[in-house]
MDTraj code that builds the backbone (N, CA, C; nanometers):
import mdtraj as md
import numpy as np

residues = "UNK UNK UNK UNK UNK UNK UNK UNK UNK UNK UNK UNK UNK UNK UNK UNK UNK UNK UNK UNK UNK UNK UNK UNK UNK UNK UNK UNK UNK UNK UNK UNK UNK UNK UNK UNK UNK UNK UNK UNK UNK UNK UNK UNK UNK UNK UNK UNK UNK UNK UNK UNK UNK UNK UNK UNK UNK UNK UNK UNK UNK UNK UNK UNK UNK UNK UNK UNK UNK UNK UNK UNK UNK UNK UNK UNK UNK UNK UNK UNK UNK UNK UNK UNK UNK UNK UNK".split()
xyz = np.array([
    [-1.1761, -3.2135, -1.7841],
    [-1.1055, -3.1792, -1.8894],
    [-0.9809, -3.1358, -1.8641],
    [-0.8859, -3.2071, -1.9469],
    [-0.7307, -3.1637, -1.9073],
    [-0.7228, -3.0265, -1.9991],
    [-0.5978, -2.9255, -1.9716],
    [-0.5689, -2.8375, -2.0401],
    [-0.4144, -2.8316, -2.0498],
    [-0.3659, -2.8157, -2.1536],
    [-0.2068, -2.7950, -2.1535],
    [-0.1729, -2.7100, -2.0724],
    [-0.0426, -2.7535, -2.0173],
    [0.0079, -2.6610, -1.9244],
    [0.0467, -2.5326, -1.9730],
    [0.0609, -2.4216, -1.9007],
    [0.0677, -2.2848, -1.9537],
    [0.1681, -2.2365, -1.8380],
    [0.2673, -2.1869, -1.8879],
    [0.3793, -2.1153, -1.7912],
    [0.3749, -1.9782, -1.8425],
    [0.3249, -1.8657, -1.7887],
    [0.3251, -1.7566, -1.8346],
    [0.3985, -1.6454, -1.7418],
    [0.4944, -1.5277, -1.8173],
    [0.5479, -1.4662, -1.6845],
    [0.4380, -1.3994, -1.5977],
    [0.4747, -1.3469, -1.4723],
    [0.3852, -1.2672, -1.4338],
    [0.4027, -1.1027, -1.4604],
    [0.2930, -1.0362, -1.3936],
    [0.3023, -0.8840, -1.4304],
    [0.2807, -0.8534, -1.2984],
    [0.3797, -0.7646, -1.2199],
    [0.3730, -0.7502, -1.1141],
    [0.2294, -0.6220, -1.1087],
    [0.1669, -0.6597, -0.9886],
    [0.0415, -0.5865, -0.9665],
    [-0.0805, -0.6069, -1.0561],
    [-0.0591, -0.7170, -1.1416],
    [-0.1592, -0.7626, -1.2079],
    [-0.2478, -0.8640, -1.1405],
    [-0.3797, -0.8880, -1.1978],
    [-0.4410, -0.9956, -1.1422],
    [-0.4604, -1.0724, -1.2811],
    [-0.4689, -1.2124, -1.2530],
    [-0.4835, -1.3059, -1.3508],
    [-0.6217, -1.3890, -1.3489],
    [-0.6734, -1.3606, -1.4628],
    [-0.8051, -1.4301, -1.4749],
    [-0.8093, -1.5277, -1.5699],
    [-0.8686, -1.6224, -1.5696],
    [-0.8812, -1.7241, -1.6643],
    [-1.0170, -1.7610, -1.7251],
    [-1.0725, -1.7479, -1.8567],
    [-1.2038, -1.7640, -1.9044],
    [-1.1913, -1.9229, -1.9896],
    [-1.2749, -2.0013, -1.9490],
    [-1.2908, -2.1100, -2.0268],
    [-1.4269, -2.1023, -2.0941],
    [-1.4420, -2.1362, -2.2301],
    [-1.5513, -2.1006, -2.3279],
    [-1.5611, -2.2135, -2.4089],
    [-1.6915, -2.2209, -2.4943],
    [-1.6978, -2.2961, -2.5949],
    [-1.6191, -2.2468, -2.7324],
    [-1.5612, -2.2882, -2.7939],
    [-1.4712, -2.2518, -2.9014],
    [-1.5723, -2.2223, -3.0559],
    [-1.6224, -2.0943, -3.0112],
    [-1.7250, -2.0432, -3.1261],
    [-1.6671, -1.9092, -3.1533],
    [-1.7151, -1.8580, -3.2941],
    [-1.6672, -1.7203, -3.3462],
    [-1.7119, -1.6326, -3.2280],
    [-1.6369, -1.5322, -3.2187],
    [-1.7051, -1.4032, -3.1319],
    [-1.6580, -1.4152, -2.9970],
    [-1.6289, -1.5226, -2.9396],
    [-1.6189, -1.5387, -2.7732],
    [-1.4955, -1.4401, -2.7564],
    [-1.4104, -1.4588, -2.7901],
    [-1.2571, -1.4148, -2.7830],
    [-1.2716, -1.2494, -2.7922],
    [-1.3476, -1.1810, -2.8852],
    [-1.3675, -1.0501, -2.9414],
    [-1.4661, -0.9913, -2.8328],
    [-1.5553, -1.0616, -2.7776],
    [-1.6568, -1.0241, -2.6786],
    [-1.5831, -1.0244, -2.5325],
    [-1.4770, -1.1056, -2.4978],
    [-1.4163, -1.1134, -2.3842],
    [-1.3309, -0.9811, -2.3912],
    [-1.2565, -0.9495, -2.4859],
    [-1.1697, -0.8301, -2.5100],
    [-1.2363, -0.7082, -2.4839],
    [-1.3810, -0.7129, -2.5694],
    [-1.4502, -0.5961, -2.5442],
    [-1.4781, -0.5603, -2.4036],
    [-1.4744, -0.6497, -2.2856],
    [-1.5382, -0.6002, -2.1771],
    [-1.4210, -0.5580, -2.1034],
    [-1.2833, -0.5802, -2.1430],
    [-1.1802, -0.5061, -2.0962],
    [-1.1816, -0.3607, -2.1526],
    [-1.2095, -0.3325, -2.2642],
    [-1.2028, -0.2196, -2.3500],
    [-1.3269, -0.1130, -2.2832],
    [-1.4284, -0.1801, -2.2621],
    [-1.5571, -0.1201, -2.2306],
    [-1.5330, -0.0633, -2.0533],
    [-1.4613, -0.1311, -1.9858],
    [-1.4272, -0.0805, -1.8532],
    [-1.3104, -0.0059, -1.8717],
    [-1.2486, 0.0158, -1.9505],
    [-1.1182, 0.1013, -1.9492],
    [-0.9983, 0.0381, -1.8864],
    [-0.9871, -0.1045, -1.8922],
    [-0.8754, -0.1955, -1.7916],
    [-0.8059, -0.2137, -1.8973],
    [-0.6507, -0.2067, -1.8781],
    [-0.5517, -0.2390, -1.9772],
    [-0.5440, -0.4084, -1.9718],
    [-0.5022, -0.4807, -2.0759],
    [-0.4689, -0.5981, -2.0702],
    [-0.2990, -0.5824, -2.0852],
    [-0.2279, -0.6782, -1.9569],
    [-0.0872, -0.6752, -1.9604],
    [-0.0464, -0.7889, -2.0583],
    [-0.1057, -0.8940, -2.0527],
    [-0.0548, -1.0144, -2.1050],
    [-0.2100, -1.1044, -2.1338],
    [-0.1729, -1.1790, -2.2469],
    [-0.2840, -1.3044, -2.2766],
    [-0.2279, -1.4055, -2.3602],
    [-0.2983, -1.5175, -2.2985],
    [-0.2561, -1.6677, -2.3455],
    [-0.3995, -1.7148, -2.3928],
    [-0.4139, -1.7557, -2.5534],
    [-0.5290, -1.8386, -2.5743],
    [-0.4900, -1.9761, -2.6133],
    [-0.5604, -2.0919, -2.5715],
    [-0.5250, -2.2313, -2.6305],
    [-0.6782, -2.2624, -2.6604],
    [-0.6920, -2.3163, -2.7878],
    [-0.8160, -2.3870, -2.7991],
    [-0.7907, -2.5156, -2.8686],
    [-0.9246, -2.5989, -2.8674],
    [-0.9479, -2.7191, -2.9298],
    [-1.0782, -2.7276, -3.0529],
    [-1.1104, -2.8156, -3.0840],
    [-1.2321, -2.7987, -3.1804],
    [-1.3178, -2.7732, -3.0986],
    [-1.3705, -2.7947, -2.9658],
    [-1.4815, -2.7575, -2.8755],
    [-1.4555, -2.6589, -2.7691],
    [-1.3456, -2.6486, -2.7229],
    [-1.3318, -2.5611, -2.6195],
    [-1.2038, -2.4783, -2.6257],
    [-1.2248, -2.3449, -2.5660],
    [-1.1006, -2.2594, -2.5637],
    [-1.0814, -2.2297, -2.4112],
    [-0.9708, -2.1750, -2.3826],
    [-0.9472, -2.1126, -2.2541],
    [-0.8451, -2.0187, -2.2658],
    [-0.8644, -1.8833, -2.1984],
    [-0.7574, -1.7597, -2.2494],
    [-0.7201, -1.7282, -2.0869],
    [-0.5996, -1.7156, -2.0673],
    [-0.5373, -1.6469, -1.9210],
    [-0.4989, -1.5075, -1.9611],
    [-0.5802, -1.4166, -1.8616],
    [-0.5424, -1.2737, -1.9213],
    [-0.4952, -1.1985, -1.7731],
    [-0.3693, -1.1443, -1.7639],
    [-0.3376, -1.0635, -1.7019],
    [-0.3821, -0.9426, -1.7081],
    [-0.4396, -0.8495, -1.5927],
    [-0.4854, -0.7266, -1.6513],
    [-0.4637, -0.6388, -1.5146],
    [-0.4393, -0.5176, -1.5273],
    [-0.4148, -0.4015, -1.4616],
    [-0.5560, -0.3825, -1.3719],
    [-0.5919, -0.4355, -1.2723],
    [-0.7057, -0.4256, -1.2004],
    [-0.6870, -0.4362, -1.0466],
    [-0.7774, -0.3675, -0.9903],
    [-0.7948, -0.3837, -0.8312],
    [-0.8497, -0.5026, -0.7938],
    [-0.8731, -0.5574, -0.6659],
    [-0.9507, -0.6710, -0.6208],
    [-1.0977, -0.6898, -0.6859],
    [-1.1316, -0.5647, -0.6364],
    [-1.2808, -0.5168, -0.6907],
    [-1.3167, -0.5215, -0.8119],
    [-1.2296, -0.4394, -0.8970],
    [-1.2336, -0.4678, -1.0514],
    [-1.2410, -0.5944, -1.0866],
    [-1.1458, -0.6849, -1.0491],
    [-1.1260, -0.8287, -1.0949],
    [-1.2570, -0.9266, -1.0544],
    [-1.3289, -0.8950, -0.9401],
    [-1.4324, -0.9481, -0.9089],
    [-1.5484, -0.9021, -1.0325],
    [-1.5554, -0.7777, -1.0639],
    [-1.6502, -0.7153, -1.1496],
    [-1.6280, -0.7645, -1.2876],
    [-1.4906, -0.7951, -1.3201],
    [-1.4896, -0.8581, -1.4641],
    [-1.5238, -1.0045, -1.4690],
    [-1.4767, -1.0752, -1.3451],
    [-1.5362, -1.2221, -1.3549],
    [-1.6754, -1.2142, -1.3641],
    [-1.7649, -1.1474, -1.3139],
    [-1.8955, -1.1425, -1.3525],
    [-1.9362, -1.1306, -1.4817],
    [-1.8691, -1.0042, -1.5397],
    [-1.9152, -0.9624, -1.6743],
    [-1.8623, -1.0958, -1.7706],
    [-1.7644, -1.1362, -1.7576],
    [-1.6708, -1.2476, -1.8413],
    [-1.7941, -1.3976, -1.8265],
    [-1.8544, -1.3899, -1.7126],
    [-1.9278, -1.5029, -1.7106],
    [-2.0623, -1.4896, -1.7716],
    [-2.0961, -1.3840, -1.7990],
    [-2.2165, -1.3730, -1.8906],
    [-2.2008, -1.3821, -2.0365],
    [-2.0732, -1.3814, -2.0789],
    [-2.0542, -1.3784, -2.2004],
    [-2.1267, -1.5045, -2.2640],
    [-2.1847, -1.5141, -2.3759],
    [-2.2696, -1.6289, -2.4242],
    [-2.1394, -1.7110, -2.4518],
    [-2.1358, -1.8476, -2.4267],
    [-2.0632, -1.9309, -2.4515],
    [-1.9567, -2.0011, -2.3459],
    [-1.9716, -1.9121, -2.2379],
    [-1.8707, -1.9226, -2.1347],
    [-1.9091, -2.0443, -2.0595],
    [-1.8030, -2.1297, -2.0009],
    [-1.8092, -2.2609, -1.9438],
    [-1.7815, -2.2145, -1.7840],
    [-1.6648, -2.1390, -1.7604],
    [-1.6126, -2.0933, -1.6340],
    [-1.5277, -1.9942, -1.6449],
    [-1.5340, -1.9026, -1.5200],
    [-1.4542, -1.7932, -1.5426],
    [-1.4046, -1.8243, -1.3754],
    [-1.2692, -1.7675, -1.3606],
    [-1.1892, -1.7804, -1.2273],
    [-1.1028, -1.6452, -1.2282],
    [-1.0831, -1.5961, -1.1089],
    [-0.9757, -1.4990, -1.0769],
    [-0.8551, -1.5920, -1.0022],
    [-0.7502, -1.6209, -1.0728],
    [-0.6379, -1.6904, -1.0233],
    [-0.5442, -1.6232, -0.9186],
    [-0.5502, -1.5086, -0.9393],
    [-0.4682, -1.4183, -0.8030],
    [-0.4859, -1.2504, -0.8583],
])
top = md.Topology()
chain = top.add_chain()
for i, resn in enumerate(residues, 1):
    res = top.add_residue(resn, chain, resSeq=i)
    for name in ("N", "CA", "C"):
        top.add_atom(name, md.element.get_by_symbol(name[0]), res)
traj = md.Trajectory(xyz[None], top)
């Protein structure tokens, strides 16, 4: 699967997480709820979808440990296809 190229400005001190999911109602809301529930601020976010698949790139103020925990929580969201911590 090819994704459109994304150029996002970096946020110093942020972790960048990518979440690939089925494009169904409620997924992005659940993704954002995870950050809210863990009290982690979203510094930047970019979403791209097509008829079947969506992906969101999220910069967050989080430690490396928190990023790992976020990856696990995001991976459990129904409709998730893949989640990665990019840096």
